[in-house]
C-alpha positions in Angstrom: 1.1 18.2 -44.8 -0.3 20.2 -41.8 0.3 18.8 -38.3 -2.4 20.3 -35.6 -1.6 20.2 -31.8 -4.6 19.6 -29.6 -2.8 20.0 -26.6 -3.4 23.8 -25.5 -0.7 26.1 -24.7 0.4 27.0 -21.2 2.0 30.0 -20.4 6.2 28.6 -18.8 5.2 29.0 -15.4 2.3 27.0 -15.6 4.2 24.7 -17.5 7.1 24.6 -15.5 4.3 24.0 -12.1 2.2 21.3 -13.8 5.2 19.2 -15.6 7.2 19.3 -12.2 4.7 16.7 -11.2 7.1 14.6 -13.5 9.9 15.3 -10.5 7.9 12.3 -8.6 8.5 9.9 -11.5 12.3 8.9 -9.9 10.5 8.3 -6.7 7.6 5.8 -8.6 10.7 4.1 -9.4 12.6 4.0 -6.2 9.4 2.4 -4.9 9.2 -0.3 -7.7 13.0 -1.2 -6.9 11.7 -1.3 -2.8 9.6 -3.9 -4.6 12.1 -6.0 -5.6 13.9 -6.1 -2.5 10.8 -7.6 -0.9 10.7 -10.4 -3.5 14.1 -11.2 -2.8 13.0 -11.1 1.5 9.5 -13.1 0.7 12.1 -16.0 -0.9 14.7 -15.2 1.1 12.6 -16.0 3.8 9.8 -19.0 2.9 13.6 -21.1 1.2 14.6 -21.0 4.9 10.8 -22.1 6.0 11.2 -25.0 3.8 14.3 -26.0 5.0 14.5 -25.2 8.7 10.7 -26.8 8.9 11.6 -30.2 10.3 13.7 -28.5 13.4 10.3 -25.8 13.5 8.3 -26.0 16.6 4.3 -24.8 15.1 4.4 -21.5 17.0 7.9 -20.6 14.8 6.6 -22.1 11.7 2.8 -19.7 12.1 5.6 -16.2 12.9 7.3 -17.1 9.6 3.6 -17.6 7.7 2.7 -14.2 9.1 6.1 -12.2 8.7 5.5 -14.2 5.0 1.5 -12.5 5.0 3.2 -9.3 6.1 5.8 -9.0 3.5 2.7 -9.8 0.5 0.8 -7.2 2.4 3.6 -4.3 2.3 4.3 -5.4 -1.3 0.1 -4.6 -1.8 0.5 -1.3 -0.3 3.5 -0.5 -2.6 1.6 -1.2 -5.9 -1.2 1.1 -4.7 0.9 3.9 -4.0 3.4 3.1 -7.3 0.2 3.0 -9.6 -2.3 5.1 -7.4 0.4 8.1 -7.0 1.2 7.9 -10.5 -2.2 7.7 -12.2 -3.8 10.2 -9.1 -0.8 12.5 -9.7 1.4 12.4 -12.5 0.4 10.9 -15.8 -2.3 8.5 -16.9 -2.4 5.0 -17.5 -4.4 4.1 -20.4 -5.4 1.0 -19.1 -8.8 1.0 -20.3 -10.2 -2.1 -21.3 -6.7 -4.2 -20.0 -8.1 -7.5 -18.8 -5.2 -6.8 -15.8 -6.5 -2.7 -15.1 -7.5 -3.6 -11.4 -11.1 -2.5 -10.3 -9.7 0.1 -7.6 -8.5 2.1 -10.9 -10.9 3.2 -12.2 -12.1 5.6 -9.8 -8.7 6.8 -7.5 -8.3 9.9 -6.9 -6.1 11.1 -3.7 -9.4 10.6 -1.2 -9.4 7.0 -2.2 -5.7 6.9 -2.7 -6.0 7.6 1.2 -8.2 5.3 2.1 -7.3 2.6 0.7 -3.6 3.1 2.3 -5.0 3.8 5.7 -6.8 0.5 5.2 -4.0 -1.3 3.8 -1.8 -0.6 7.0 -4.3 -1.6 9.4 -4.3 -4.8 7.7 -0.1 -4.8 7.8 -0.6 -3.6 11.8 -2.9 -6.2 12.7 -0.2 -8.8 11.4 1.8 -7.2 13.3 0.1 -7.2 16.5 -1.5 -11.0 16.1 2.9 -11.9 16.0 2.6 -9.5 19.4 0.3 -12.1 20.9 1.6 -15.2 19.7 5.1 -14.5 20.8 3.1 -13.1 23.8 5.1 -15.2 26.8 8.5 -14.4 25.6 7.1 -10.2 25.3 6.6 -7.6 28.3 2.9 -6.7 29.4 4.4 -3.3 28.5 5.3 -3.8 25.0 2.2 -5.5 24.1 0.4 -2.8 25.5 2.1 -0.4 23.5 1.8 -2.2 20.0 -1.9 -2.2 20.6 -2.3 1.6 21.1 -0.1 1.7 18.5 -2.7 -0.1 16.0 -5.4 1.2 17.4 -3.6 4.5 16.6 -4.3 3.1 12.9 -8.1 2.3 13.2 -8.6 5.4 14.3 -6.8 7.6 12.0 -8.6 5.0 9.5 -12.2 6.1 10.5 -10.7 9.6 11.0 -9.8 9.5 7.3 -13.1 8.0 6.5 -15.1 10.3 8.0 -13.6 13.0 6.7 -13.3 12.0 3.3 -17.5 11.4 3.7 -17.9 15.1 5.3 -16.7 16.4 2.3 -19.0 14.6 -0.1 -16.7 12.5 -1.3 -18.3 9.0 -2.3 -18.5 6.1 0.4 -15.5 3.8 -0.5 -16.2 -0.1 -0.3 -13.5 -0.9 2.3 -13.8 -4.5 1.9 -11.8 -4.4 -1.2 -9.8 -1.4 -0.5 -6.8 -3.9 0.2 -7.5 -5.6 -3.1 -5.7 -6.2 -6.3 
């Protein structure tokens, strides 16, 4: 029985250029390893928190918990980059109908991914800024000022990215759900 290939035949140069997207696969696999490192770091910090709780002040506990939240948010950022980037730039994941498919993945593209990443970075920066304010008595005003300036740079950058996205006629993105899933 003769088999018909439904994939259109490409010119050799086109095939090489289009196939080069698979060079990103090792990068995404590397990010998965980085995520495993963050999982390990999370558990090490959580075990220290549980073991050291009797000897810790409320302020110290809060700083450690914020550190744990920071690790989770960075891990969420990694998932967005790994899954969203792979889906956008390498190949479809064919998750349609899968009960665990994240809502945002069905409409991900490079612009949506940029806004989601910017929002996630603001969330991570916010945690760092909160840790700075809690630890304020031990820091100089200059350090605190620079951290606020850096955080506001992230906020302004995200607003700029969202504005440019809107001006280019792309759909409005639900910023509230940008860091979820």
